[in-house]
N, C-alpha and C positions, 0 to 999 in steps of 0.2 A: 163695615157694611152700611148700606143705606136702604131704607124702606120708606116708600111714599105711596099714599093713596089719595085719590081725589075724585070729585064729581065735576062734570063738565057739561056744557051745552054747545053743540055744534051749530053755529048760526051761519046759514048760507048767505054770504055777502055778494057772490057773483056766480051764476051758473049759465053757461052759454055753450051749446054744442059740445066740443071736446075740452072745454076749460071749466074749472070750478075753483072757487076760493071760499074757504070757510074761516070764520073767526071763532075761536074757542076759549071763552072765559072759564077759569077753573078755580075751585076752592078745595084745599086739601090739608093734610097733616103729614109731617115727615119725621123720621127718626134716623139719626146718623151717629154711628159709634166708631171711635178710633182707638186703637191700642198701639201705643208707641213704646218700643223697647230701646233702651239706651245702653249700648255696649261698645267696646273697643274705642273708648275716648282717648284724646290726647291733650296733655297739658302743654301750654306754650310759654308760660311765664313762670319762673325766670328762665327756664330752658325747656326744649321740647322733649317730651317723654310720654310713654303710654301710661294709662291709668289702670293699674292692676285691679282685678275683681269688680270692675264696673258692671252692674247688672240692675239698673234702675228702670222704672216703667212709669208711664203716664197714660191714663185712660180718660178720654173725653167723650161726652155725649152732647149732641145738639139736637133739640127736638122742638116742635111747635107747629102752629097753623101757618098756612101760606095761601097767597092769591097769585094767580097766573093768567097769562093770555098768550095764546099761540095762533098762528095763521097757517093754514094748510092749503096748498095749491096743487091741483092735479091737472095733468094734460093727457087727454085721450086714454085714461086709465092705464097708461104705460109709465109715466113719470109722476113722482110726488115729491114736493118740497115742503119743508116745515121750518118755521122760525118761532121761538118761544122765549118768554121771560117769566120768572117766578120771583116773588118777594116773600121771604120767610121771616116771621117773627120767631126769634129763637130763645129758648131757655138753654143755658149752658151749665153743665155739671162736670167736674173732673176730680180724679183721685190719683195721687202719685205715691210711689215708693222710691225714696232716695236711699239706696242700700249702703252707701259709703259714709253717710252721716250718722255716727253713733249717738249723737244727741237727739236725733229724730226717731219717733216711734216706727216700728216695723210691724206689719206690712204697710199700714197707711200712715205716710209721713205728713201729708197735707191734702186739703180739698179746696176746690174752687167752685164758686157759684156766681152766675151773672146772667144778665139778659142782653140780647143783641139782635142782630138781623143777618140775613143772608140773601144774596142775589144769585140766581142760576139762569144762565143764558144757554140756549141750545139751538142747533141748526142741523137739519138732516136732509138727505136726498135719497130717494129709492127709485130703482128701475125694475119694472116687472118683467121677469124673464119668461114666465109662463103664467097662466091664469091664477095659479095658487103659489107661485114661487117668485120672490123678489130679492134683489141684492141692493145694499145701501151702505151709506156712511153717515155717521153721527158725530158731531162735535159738541162738547159741553164744557162750559167755563163756570166755576163756582167761586164766590168771594164772600166770606163770612167774617163777622166781627162781633165779639161779646165784650162789652165794656160798661154796661149800665148797671147800677146798683150792685156792683160786684163785691164779693166777700172772699177772703182767703183765710183758712183756718189751718194753723200749724199744730201738729201733735208731737210733743216731746217725749223722749223715752222715760223721763221722770214722772210722766202722768200729767204734766201741765199742758195747757193749750194757750195759743195766742191768736187773736183775731186781728186781721189786717185788711186794708182796702186792696181789692184786686185791681191790678192795672188793666190788662186786656188779654184776650186770646184772639188770634187771627188764623184763618184757614183759607187757602186758595188752592184750586186744583184745575187741571185741564185734562180732559178725557177725549180720546178719539176711538171710536168703535167702528168696526167693519161688521155689517149685519147681513145675515142670510135668513130671510123669513119664509116660513112655509105655513100657509093657511089651510086649515082643515075644513 
């Protein structure tokens, strides 16, 4: 899931009869949680076979402040188009359970901690069907990387721990939404 809150100022860049263009600088904070389940794996070396009893998990959290800018163009209160970009400063935390490794502790086998950044790009178009009802489409592309000051901590079933340098974590996504908006 993703949660984001921001404050923004809608600056009127151009207003003329049926056309209006606003620039909207934004300042916000976001929180993004991923829960990945690893099952039904396949071994390929030295031969291909299923991995019995694979039931591992990885939970990752990206959170932090962000800055953004969007532009909103309206034509005759019937059409609205929006383009936006956000830069996120990210704190990254993760925890994993590797259930098939008897030498790793269960349920927490290792943790990750790092800093990084994320870029979010979005575009949308809306068409007002009635005064309070509109139909639209929204496209969102996200690109995240955590690789700065990273630490990995491995927990062994013996009770020992090992601290390693964390390499990196990447996350990219593309979302397409069909929107139906009703204004009260």
